[in-house]
The first five atom37 places (N, CA, C, CB, O) and aatype in JSON, in Angstrom:
{
  "aatype": [12, 3, 0, 19, 7, 11, 6, 13, 15, 10, 15, 3, 7, 15, 1, 11, 18, 11, 10, 2, 11, 3, 16, 18, 6, 9, 15, 5, 15, 7, 7, 15, 19, 7, 6, 18, 18, 16, 11, 12, 11, 4, 19, 17, 6, 7, 10, 3, 2, 10, 2, 19, 10, 14, 19, 10, 15, 19, 12, 16, 14, 6, 9, 15, 16, 13, 10, 16, 0, 10, 2, 11, 5, 11, 6, 6, 5, 1, 10, 13, 5, 13, 12, 2, 7, 10, 3, 6, 4, 18, 15, 8, 5, 1, 15, 5, 9, 10, 12, 9, 19, 14, 10, 14, 2, 19, 6, 2, 0, 4, 15, 12, 9],
  "atom_mask": [
    [1, 1, 1, 1, 1],
    [1, 1, 1, 1, 1],
    [1, 1, 1, 1, 1],
    [1, 1, 1, 1, 1],
    [1, 1, 1, 0, 1],
    [1, 1, 1, 1, 1],
    [1, 1, 1, 1, 1],
    [1, 1, 1, 1, 1],
    [1, 1, 1, 1, 1],
    [1, 1, 1, 1, 1],
    [1, 1, 1, 1, 1],
    [1, 1, 1, 1, 1],
    [1, 1, 1, 0, 1],
    [1, 1, 1, 1, 1],
    [1, 1, 1, 1, 1],
    [1, 1, 1, 1, 1],
    [1, 1, 1, 1, 1],
    [1, 1, 1, 1, 1],
    [1, 1, 1, 1, 1],
    [1, 1, 1, 1, 1],
    [1, 1, 1, 1, 1],
    [1, 1, 1, 1, 1],
    [1, 1, 1, 1, 1],
    [1, 1, 1, 1, 1],
    [1, 1, 1, 1, 1],
    [1, 1, 1, 1, 1],
    [1, 1, 1, 1, 1],
    [1, 1, 1, 1, 1],
    [1, 1, 1, 1, 1],
    [1, 1, 1, 0, 1],
    [1, 1, 1, 0, 1],
    [1, 1, 1, 1, 1],
    [1, 1, 1, 1, 1],
    [1, 1, 1, 0, 1],
    [1, 1, 1, 1, 1],
    [1, 1, 1, 1, 1],
    [1, 1, 1, 1, 1],
    [1, 1, 1, 1, 1],
    [1, 1, 1, 1, 1],
    [1, 1, 1, 1, 1],
    [1, 1, 1, 1, 1],
    [1, 1, 1, 1, 1],
    [1, 1, 1, 1, 1],
    [1, 1, 1, 1, 1],
    [1, 1, 1, 1, 1],
    [1, 1, 1, 0, 1],
    [1, 1, 1, 1, 1],
    [1, 1, 1, 1, 1],
    [1, 1, 1, 1, 1],
    [1, 1, 1, 1, 1],
    [1, 1, 1, 1, 1],
    [1, 1, 1, 1, 1],
    [1, 1, 1, 1, 1],
    [1, 1, 1, 1, 1],
    [1, 1, 1, 1, 1],
    [1, 1, 1, 1, 1],
    [1, 1, 1, 1, 1],
    [1, 1, 1, 1, 1],
    [1, 1, 1, 1, 1],
    [1, 1, 1, 1, 1],
    [1, 1, 1, 1, 1],
    [1, 1, 1, 1, 1],
    [1, 1, 1, 1, 1],
    [1, 1, 1, 1, 1],
    [1, 1, 1, 1, 1],
    [1, 1, 1, 1, 1],
    [1, 1, 1, 1, 1],
    [1, 1, 1, 1, 1],
    [1, 1, 1, 1, 1],
    [1, 1, 1, 1, 1],
    [1, 1, 1, 1, 1],
    [1, 1, 1, 1, 1],
    [1, 1, 1, 1, 1],
    [1, 1, 1, 1, 1],
    [1, 1, 1, 1, 1],
    [1, 1, 1, 1, 1],
    [1, 1, 1, 1, 1],
    [1, 1, 1, 1, 1],
    [1, 1, 1, 1, 1],
    [1, 1, 1, 1, 1],
    [1, 1, 1, 1, 1],
    [1, 1, 1, 1, 1],
    [1, 1, 1, 1, 1],
    [1, 1, 1, 1, 1],
    [1, 1, 1, 0, 1],
    [1, 1, 1, 1, 1],
    [1, 1, 1, 1, 1],
    [1, 1, 1, 1, 1],
    [1, 1, 1, 1, 1],
    [1, 1, 1, 1, 1],
    [1, 1, 1, 1, 1],
    [1, 1, 1, 1, 1],
    [1, 1, 1, 1, 1],
    [1, 1, 1, 1, 1],
    [1, 1, 1, 1, 1],
    [1, 1, 1, 1, 1],
    [1, 1, 1, 1, 1],
    [1, 1, 1, 1, 1],
    [1, 1, 1, 1, 1],
    [1, 1, 1, 1, 1],
    [1, 1, 1, 1, 1],
    [1, 1, 1, 1, 1],
    [1, 1, 1, 1, 1],
    [1, 1, 1, 1, 1],
    [1, 1, 1, 1, 1],
    [1, 1, 1, 1, 1],
    [1, 1, 1, 1, 1],
    [1, 1, 1, 1, 1],
    [1, 1, 1, 1, 1],
    [1, 1, 1, 1, 1],
    [1, 1, 1, 1, 1],
    [1, 1, 1, 1, 1],
    [1, 1, 1, 1, 1]
  ],
  "atom_positions": [
    [[-0.67, 23.85, -18.92], [-0.2, 23.15, -17.68], [0.56, 21.9, -17.84], [-1.31, 22.85, -16.86], [0.07, 21.02, -18.55]],
    [[1.82, 21.69, -17.19], [2.35, 20.32, -17.31], [1.85, 19.38, -16.27], [3.81, 20.34, -17.25], [1.09, 19.74, -15.37]],
    [[2.29, 18.2, -16.41], [1.47, 16.8, -15.75], [1.51, 17.08, -14.27], [2.29, 15.13, -16.07], [0.48, 16.94, -13.61]],
    [[2.97, 17.56, -13.54], [2.97, 17.96, -12.06], [1.87, 19.18, -11.83], [4.56, 18.47, -11.6], [1.12, 19.19, -10.85]],
    [[1.88, 19.97, -12.6], [1.15, 21.27, -12.38], [-0.54, 20.92, -12.24], [0.0, 0.0, 0.0], [-1.33, 21.4, -11.42]],
    [[-0.76, 20.13, -13.08], [-2.07, 19.53, -13.49], [-2.54, 18.59, -12.03], [-1.82, 18.47, -15.05], [-3.58, 18.76, -11.4]],
    [[-1.64, 17.77, -11.77], [-1.84, 16.75, -10.94], [-2.34, 17.43, -9.4], [-0.45, 15.87, -10.93], [-3.3, 17.06, -8.72]],
    [[-1.36, 18.54, -9.08], [-1.36, 19.25, -7.8], [-2.72, 20.14, -7.74], [0.03, 20.18, -7.67], [-3.26, 20.33, -6.65]],
    [[-3.29, 20.7, -8.94], [-4.45, 21.26, -9.16], [-5.6, 20.68, -8.89], [-4.49, 21.55, -10.21], [-6.6, 21.37, -8.68]],
    [[-5.63, 19.22, -8.85], [-6.94, 18.51, -8.54], [-7.19, 18.65, -6.96], [-6.86, 16.87, -9.01], [-6.35, 18.83, -6.07]],
    [[-8.48, 18.51, -6.86], [-8.62, 18.25, -5.32], [-8.46, 16.83, -4.92], [-10.01, 18.7, -4.8], [-8.43, 15.93, -5.76]],
    [[-8.33, 16.62, -3.51], [-7.69, 15.49, -2.88], [-8.54, 14.44, -3.26], [-7.51, 15.59, -1.37], [-7.94, 13.37, -3.39]],
    [[-10.01, 14.4, -3.53], [-10.65, 13.4, -4.06], [-10.53, 12.9, -5.5], [0.0, 0.0, 0.0], [-10.72, 11.73, -5.85]],
    [[-10.24, 13.8, -6.17], [-9.86, 13.84, -7.79], [-8.47, 12.96, -7.83], [-9.57, 15.65, -8.46], [-8.29, 11.96, -8.52]],
    [[-7.6, 13.49, -7.02], [-6.55, 12.79, -6.94], [-6.16, 11.42, -6.58], [-6.08, 13.33, -6.41], [-5.28, 10.69, -7.04]],
    [[-7.09, 11.24, -5.56], [-7.16, 9.87, -4.95], [-7.71, 8.92, -6.09], [-8.15, 9.84, -3.57], [-7.23, 7.81, -6.34]],
    [[-8.71, 9.47, -6.73], [-9.41, 8.76, -7.87], [-8.61, 8.33, -8.95], [-10.4, 9.57, -8.44], [-8.64, 7.18, -9.39]],
    [[-7.66, 9.5, -9.52], [-6.86, 9.23, -10.51], [-5.84, 8.36, -10.04], [-6.37, 10.35, -11.07], [-5.39, 7.62, -10.91]],
    [[-5.41, 8.27, -9.01], [-4.11, 7.5, -8.65], [-4.62, 5.95, -8.32], [-3.28, 8.26, -7.23], [-3.85, 5.01, -8.53]],
    [[-6.0, 5.73, -7.79], [-6.48, 4.49, -7.66], [-6.66, 4.14, -9.23], [-7.81, 4.43, -6.71], [-6.4, 2.97, -9.54]],
    [[-7.0, 4.86, -10.07], [-7.34, 4.36, -11.52], [-6.13, 3.77, -12.02], [-7.84, 5.52, -12.54], [-6.08, 2.75, -12.7]],
    [[-4.96, 4.63, -11.59], [-3.67, 4.28, -12.36], [-3.14, 2.78, -11.89], [-2.46, 5.47, -12.03], [-2.41, 2.05, -12.56]],
    [[-3.66, 2.52, -10.7], [-3.03, 1.29, -10.27], [-3.62, 0.03, -10.87], [-3.09, 1.21, -8.81], [-3.1, -1.08, -10.69]],
    [[-4.88, 0.24, -11.69], [-5.57, -0.67, -12.71], [-5.18, -0.41, -13.98], [-7.01, -0.58, -12.7], [-5.46, -1.28, -14.81]],
    [[-4.48, 0.77, -14.44], [-4.44, 1.07, -15.69], [-2.98, 0.85, -16.31], [-4.95, 2.4, -15.81], [-2.75, 0.56, -17.49]],
    [[-1.9, 1.07, -15.15], [-0.52, 1.1, -15.53], [-0.19, -0.53, -15.59], [0.45, 2.03, -14.38], [-0.5, -1.31, -14.68]],
    [[0.39, -0.86, -16.65], [0.87, -2.08, -16.98], [2.5, -2.23, -17.42], [-0.03, -2.5, -18.07], [3.14, -1.23, -17.75]],
    [[3.0, -3.3, -17.39], [4.51, -3.28, -17.99], [4.69, -3.11, -19.31], [5.23, -4.45, -17.76], [5.77, -2.73, -19.76]],
    [[3.51, -3.42, -20.18], [3.58, -3.25, -21.6], [4.99, -3.31, -22.44], [2.99, -1.99, -21.8], [5.28, -2.58, -23.39]],
    [[5.65, -4.15, -21.99], [6.6, -4.59, -22.67], [8.09, -3.81, -22.31], [0.0, 0.0, 0.0], [9.07, -3.98, -23.04]],
    [[8.12, -3.02, -21.2], [9.16, -2.48, -20.39], [9.95, -3.27, -19.78], [0.0, 0.0, 0.0], [9.97, -4.43, -20.2]],
    [[10.7, -2.97, -18.8], [11.36, -3.59, -17.81], [10.57, -3.82, -16.9], [12.34, -3.01, -17.37], [9.58, -3.09, -16.88]],
    [[10.7, -4.87, -15.83], [10.02, -5.12, -14.68], [10.4, -4.02, -13.81], [10.3, -6.44, -14.11], [9.44, -3.53, -13.22]],
    [[11.69, -3.43, -13.54], [12.24, -2.54, -12.72], [11.38, -1.03, -13.05], [0.0, 0.0, 0.0], [10.97, -0.29, -12.16]],
    [[11.24, -0.83, -14.27], [10.51, 0.34, -14.69], [8.82, 0.38, -14.21], [10.68, 0.37, -16.34], [8.17, 1.24, -13.62]],
    [[8.47, -0.91, -14.74], [7.02, -0.93, -14.23], [7.09, -0.93, -12.68], [6.17, -2.27, -14.77], [6.5, 0.05, -12.23]],
    [[7.56, -1.61, -11.85], [7.56, -1.49, -10.47], [7.79, 0.06, -9.88], [8.66, -2.44, -9.99], [7.23, 0.63, -8.95]],
    [[8.7, 0.48, -10.69], [8.99, 1.91, -10.32], [7.87, 2.79, -10.44], [10.03, 2.47, -11.13], [7.58, 3.58, -9.54]],
    [[7.22, 2.68, -11.51], [5.9, 3.52, -11.82], [4.6, 3.16, -10.77], [5.4, 3.15, -13.48], [3.76, 3.96, -10.35]],
    [[4.68, 1.86, -10.49], [3.48, 1.54, -9.42], [4.03, 2.19, -8.14], [3.15, -0.23, -9.16], [3.2, 2.82, -7.49]],
    [[5.21, 2.15, -7.68], [5.54, 2.39, -6.53], [5.46, 4.11, -6.31], [6.89, 1.7, -6.34], [5.37, 4.6, -5.18]],
    [[5.5, 4.81, -7.38], [5.25, 6.33, -7.49], [3.84, 6.38, -7.01], [5.43, 7.02, -9.04], [3.55, 7.06, -6.02]],
    [[2.85, 5.6, -7.77], [1.55, 5.79, -7.54], [1.04, 5.41, -6.2], [0.89, 5.17, -8.49], [0.11, 6.0, -5.65]],
    [[1.71, 4.34, -5.66], [1.39, 4.26, -4.29], [1.72, 5.0, -3.17], [1.67, 3.36, -3.99], [1.0, 5.22, -2.2]],
    [[2.91, 5.38, -3.38], [3.55, 6.52, -2.43], [2.66, 7.89, -2.68], [5.33, 6.82, -2.85], [2.67, 8.74, -1.79]],
    [[1.94, 8.1, -3.81], [1.09, 9.2, -3.99], [-0.32, 8.84, -3.11], [0.0, 0.0, 0.0], [-0.91, 9.74, -2.52]],
    [[-0.7, 7.7, -3.1], [-1.72, 7.21, -2.49], [-1.35, 7.42, -1.08], [-2.01, 5.86, -2.88], [-1.92, 8.38, -0.58]],
    [[-0.54, 6.75, -0.31], [-0.02, 7.07, 0.75], [-0.14, 8.28, 1.38], [0.97, 6.86, 0.63], [-0.76, 8.44, 2.43]],
    [[0.55, 9.34, 0.65], [0.52, 10.92, 0.99], [-0.84, 11.31, 1.26], [1.06, 11.87, -0.21], [-1.1, 12.04, 2.22]],
    [[-1.8, 10.83, 0.42], [-3.1, 11.2, 0.64], [-3.98, 10.51, 1.49], [-3.64, 11.26, -0.41], [-5.05, 11.04, 1.79]],
    [[-3.66, 9.28, 1.96], [-4.61, 8.46, 2.91], [-3.56, 8.51, 3.99], [-5.16, 6.78, 2.39], [-2.65, 7.71, 3.78]],
    [[-3.44, 9.13, 4.94], [-2.88, 9.48, 6.05], [-3.81, 9.14, 7.38], [-2.54, 10.9, 5.87], [-4.81, 9.84, 7.59]],
    [[-3.47, 8.09, 8.27], [-4.12, 7.88, 9.42], [-4.0, 8.81, 10.71], [-3.77, 6.7, 9.71], [-2.94, 9.39, 10.94]],
    [[-4.84, 8.92, 11.36], [-4.53, 9.8, 12.58], [-3.33, 9.22, 13.24], [-5.76, 9.88, 13.65], [-2.96, 8.06, 13.11]],
    [[-2.72, 10.2, 13.99], [-1.82, 9.67, 14.97], [-2.49, 8.99, 16.25], [-0.93, 10.79, 15.39], [-3.56, 9.4, 16.7]],
    [[-1.86, 8.06, 16.74], [-2.6, 7.28, 17.9], [-1.44, 7.68, 19.32], [-2.72, 5.23, 17.44], [-0.22, 7.54, 19.29]],
    [[-2.16, 8.12, 20.31], [-1.64, 8.55, 21.38], [-1.34, 7.44, 22.57], [-2.5, 9.56, 21.75], [-0.59, 7.54, 23.54]],
    [[-2.24, 6.28, 22.13], [-1.89, 5.13, 23.11], [-1.95, 3.85, 22.12], [-3.05, 4.99, 24.49], [-2.88, 3.73, 21.33]],
    [[-0.97, 2.97, 22.21], [-0.99, 1.7, 21.35], [-1.21, 0.51, 22.51], [0.58, 1.5, 20.38], [-0.51, 0.14, 23.46]],
    [[-2.51, 0.09, 22.0], [-2.7, -1.29, 22.91], [-2.48, -2.6, 21.94], [-4.4, -1.36, 23.62], [-2.48, -2.61, 20.71]],
    [[-2.34, -3.47, 22.65], [-1.95, -4.86, 21.78], [-3.18, -5.04, 20.69], [-1.86, -6.4, 22.9], [-2.95, -5.42, 19.55]],
    [[-4.52, -4.71, 21.17], [-5.38, -4.97, 19.74], [-5.43, -3.94, 18.97], [-6.83, -5.33, 19.87], [-6.15, -4.13, 17.98]],
    [[-4.82, -2.62, 19.05], [-4.47, -1.79, 18.1], [-3.3, -2.15, 17.19], [-4.26, -0.67, 18.7], [-3.33, -2.1, 15.96]],
    [[-2.28, -2.51, 17.94], [-1.19, -2.97, 17.13], [-1.5, -4.21, 16.16], [-0.07, -3.32, 18.06], [-1.22, -4.13, 14.97]],
    [[-2.11, -5.41, 16.7], [-2.84, -6.5, 15.72], [-3.7, -5.84, 14.81], [-3.75, -7.58, 16.49], [-3.62, -6.17, 13.63]],
    [[-4.44, -5.03, 15.13], [-5.5, -4.31, 13.8], [-4.41, -3.71, 12.85], [-6.76, -2.82, 14.38], [-4.56, -4.15, 11.72]],
    [[-3.41, -2.86, 12.95], [-2.44, -2.09, 12.29], [-1.77, -3.07, 11.55], [-1.53, -1.29, 13.17], [-1.63, -2.94, 10.33]],
    [[-1.3, -4.15, 12.23], [-0.55, -5.26, 11.11], [-1.28, -5.85, 10.25], [0.1, -6.43, 11.68], [-0.86, -5.98, 9.1]],
    [[-2.5, -6.33, 10.61], [-3.55, -6.52, 9.8], [-3.91, -5.63, 8.53], [-4.52, -6.49, 10.61], [-3.89, -6.04, 7.37]],
    [[-4.17, -4.61, 8.87], [-4.41, -3.58, 7.81], [-3.03, -3.5, 6.64], [-4.63, -2.03, 8.68], [-3.02, -3.59, 5.41]],
    [[-2.03, -3.3, 7.53], [-0.73, -3.3, 6.49], [-0.59, -4.54, 5.58], [0.68, -3.24, 7.32], [-0.19, -4.43, 4.42]],
    [[-0.94, -5.74, 6.15], [-0.73, -6.9, 5.32], [-1.99, -7.09, 4.15], [-0.63, -8.2, 6.37], [-1.83, -7.76, 3.12]],
    [[-3.14, -6.44, 4.47], [-4.11, -6.37, 3.46], [-3.4, -5.12, 2.41], [-5.73, -5.98, 4.2], [-3.55, -5.28, 1.2]],
    [[-2.8, -4.14, 2.8], [-2.76, -3.05, 1.73], [-1.51, -3.66, 1.03], [-2.59, -1.33, 2.3], [-1.36, -3.45, -0.18]],
    [[-0.55, -4.46, 1.77], [0.58, -5.16, 1.01], [0.09, -6.2, 0.11], [1.58, -5.81, 1.95], [0.71, -6.4, -0.94]],
    [[-0.83, -6.82, 0.37], [-1.41, -7.89, -0.34], [-2.12, -7.43, -1.48], [-2.27, -8.66, 0.48], [-2.13, -8.2, -2.45]],
    [[-2.87, -6.08, -1.62], [-3.41, -5.49, -2.66], [-2.6, -5.03, -3.35], [-4.19, -4.71, -2.45], [-2.88, -5.12, -4.55]],
    [[-1.39, -4.39, -3.06], [-0.41, -4.01, -3.97], [0.48, -5.07, -4.66], [0.38, -3.14, -3.31], [1.12, -4.85, -5.69]],
    [[0.45, -6.25, -4.0], [1.14, -7.34, -4.73], [-0.02, -7.65, -5.97], [1.5, -8.78, -3.62], [0.48, -7.69, -7.1]],
    [[-1.17, -7.81, -5.91], [-2.02, -8.17, -6.55], [-2.21, -7.21, -7.96], [-3.06, -8.26, -5.64], [-2.42, -7.64, -9.1]],
    [[-2.07, -5.78, -7.53], [-2.09, -5.09, -8.55], [-0.8, -5.13, -9.32], [-2.46, -3.92, -8.2], [-0.88, -4.83, -10.52]],
    [[0.44, -5.46, -8.79], [1.41, -5.48, -9.55], [1.45, -6.67, -10.34], [2.47, -5.28, -8.89], [1.92, -6.53, -11.47]],
    [[1.06, -7.82, -9.99], [1.1, -8.84, -10.8], [0.28, -8.94, -11.69], [1.08, -9.77, -10.29], [0.3, -9.76, -12.6]],
    [[-0.82, -7.8, -11.42], [-1.94, -8.08, -12.82], [-1.4, -7.27, -13.82], [-3.7, -7.6, -12.63], [-1.95, -7.39, -14.91]],
    [[-0.4, -6.39, -13.75], [0.12, -5.42, -14.62], [1.17, -6.13, -15.23], [0.0, 0.0, 0.0], [1.62, -5.53, -16.2]],
    [[1.76, -7.29, -14.97], [2.9, -8.03, -15.6], [2.54, -8.13, -16.93], [3.22, -9.41, -15.02], [1.36, -7.96, -17.23]],
    [[3.47, -8.41, -17.9], [3.27, -9.1, -19.04], [3.04, -10.42, -19.09], [4.14, -8.92, -19.71], [3.65, -11.07, -18.24]],
    [[2.26, -11.12, -19.91], [1.85, -12.43, -19.99], [3.15, -13.39, -19.79], [1.11, -12.63, -21.36], [3.12, -14.41, -19.1]],
    [[4.1, -13.01, -20.36], [5.27, -13.96, -20.36], [5.95, -14.17, -18.98], [6.32, -13.45, -21.35], [6.92, -14.91, -18.79]],
    [[5.3, -13.4, -18.04], [5.69, -13.7, -16.62], [4.56, -14.41, -15.85], [6.06, -12.37, -15.87], [4.53, -14.39, -14.62]],
    [[3.54, -15.11, -16.69], [2.37, -15.84, -16.11], [3.15, -17.01, -15.32], [1.21, -16.42, -17.33], [2.97, -16.92, -14.1]],
    [[3.84, -17.9, -15.64], [4.33, -18.9, -14.92], [5.07, -18.26, -13.22], [5.46, -19.63, -16.04], [4.82, -18.61, -12.07]],
    [[5.97, -17.26, -13.78], [6.41, -16.73, -12.11], [5.42, -16.15, -11.38], [7.52, -15.59, -12.0], [5.51, -16.28, -10.16]],
    [[4.5, -15.53, -11.84], [3.21, -15.06, -11.34], [2.58, -16.1, -10.57], [2.31, -14.63, -12.42], [2.36, -15.94, -9.37]],
    [[2.22, -17.32, -11.31], [1.52, -18.22, -10.51], [2.33, -18.85, -9.38], [0.99, -19.23, -11.35], [1.72, -19.2, -8.37]],
    [[3.73, -19.02, -9.49], [4.52, -19.32, -8.45], [4.4, -18.41, -7.12], [5.81, -19.28, -8.98], [4.05, -18.73, -5.98]],
    [[4.69, -17.52, -7.5], [4.89, -16.42, -6.53], [3.35, -16.32, -5.72], [5.36, -14.88, -7.41], [3.32, -16.04, -4.52]],
    [[2.34, -16.52, -6.36], [1.04, -16.16, -5.52], [0.67, -17.65, -5.0], [-0.35, -15.36, -6.53], [-0.44, -17.93, -4.56]],
    [[1.74, -18.58, -5.09], [1.4, -20.09, -4.32], [2.41, -19.99, -3.0], [1.86, -21.72, -5.46], [2.57, -20.96, -2.26]],
    [[3.08, -18.71, -2.77], [3.81, -18.82, -1.47], [3.0, -18.6, -0.41], [4.9, -17.95, -1.34], [1.97, -17.93, -0.47]],
    [[3.41, -19.1, 0.52], [2.56, -18.93, 1.9], [3.64, -18.58, 2.91], [1.67, -20.39, 2.43], [4.69, -19.22, 2.92]],
    [[3.37, -17.45, 3.87], [2.61, -16.31, 3.25], [3.39, -15.65, 1.87], [2.43, -15.13, 4.45], [4.54, -15.86, 1.49]],
    [[2.4, -14.84, 1.31], [2.71, -14.04, 0.14], [3.83, -13.17, 0.31], [1.61, -13.26, -0.25], [4.02, -12.78, 1.46]],
    [[4.49, -12.85, -0.43], [5.76, -12.18, -0.48], [5.26, -10.83, -0.55], [6.74, -12.59, -1.68], [4.12, -10.6, -0.97]],
    [[6.18, -9.78, -0.09], [5.8, -8.29, -0.26], [6.03, -8.09, -1.73], [6.71, -7.21, 0.68], [6.51, -8.95, -2.46]],
    [[5.63, -6.76, -2.16], [5.75, -6.44, -3.77], [7.33, -6.38, -3.91], [4.92, -4.81, -4.33], [7.78, -6.84, -4.96]],
    [[8.3, -5.85, -2.94], [9.57, -5.84, -3.37], [10.25, -7.08, -3.54], [10.24, -5.12, -2.59], [11.17, -7.15, -4.36]],
    [[9.84, -8.26, -2.72], [10.56, -9.5, -2.69], [10.06, -10.21, -4.14], [10.18, -10.43, -1.23], [10.84, -10.8, -4.89]],
    [[8.66, -10.03, -4.39], [7.84, -10.68, -5.68], [8.79, -9.99, -6.75], [5.93, -10.18, -5.86], [9.3, -10.69, -7.64]],
    [[9.01, -8.78, -6.68], [9.62, -8.25, -7.96], [11.03, -8.56, -8.27], [9.53, -6.84, -7.99], [11.52, -8.4, -9.38]],
    [[11.7, -9.04, -7.19], [12.99, -9.41, -7.26], [13.01, -10.92, -7.75], [13.68, -9.17, -5.89], [14.02, -11.41, -8.27]],
    [[11.75, -11.67, -7.53], [11.82, -13.0, -8.0], [11.47, -13.17, -9.52], [10.91, -13.82, -7.17], [11.36, -14.24, -10.12]],
    [[11.31, -11.96, -9.98], [10.9, -12.15, -11.49], [12.08, -11.88, -12.31], [9.71, -11.16, -11.97], [12.01, -11.95, -13.54]]
  ]
}
């Protein structure tokens, strides 16, 4: 069975586990930053497809504020995952990016490296 077939034969719980594990195990490993970012983005998109939130029929200001905070947390987590897997030769850039307030999103951080 090829990798794609194997991936889709797993239960949702197993797929979520594997994708979450991948976010901690994938690293740049001497490849280009662009290739590394693309690998991570594929994993994040896979997780997004499995972690669908219910559709809201009413949007209150409180719900909007909550969803904004939730998305910010998700974006920060992805930034930290991305930074964690960068090769050590980017440690200075990583430190500089992590000092930016507010933190940039992953796409912007990737373009800074």
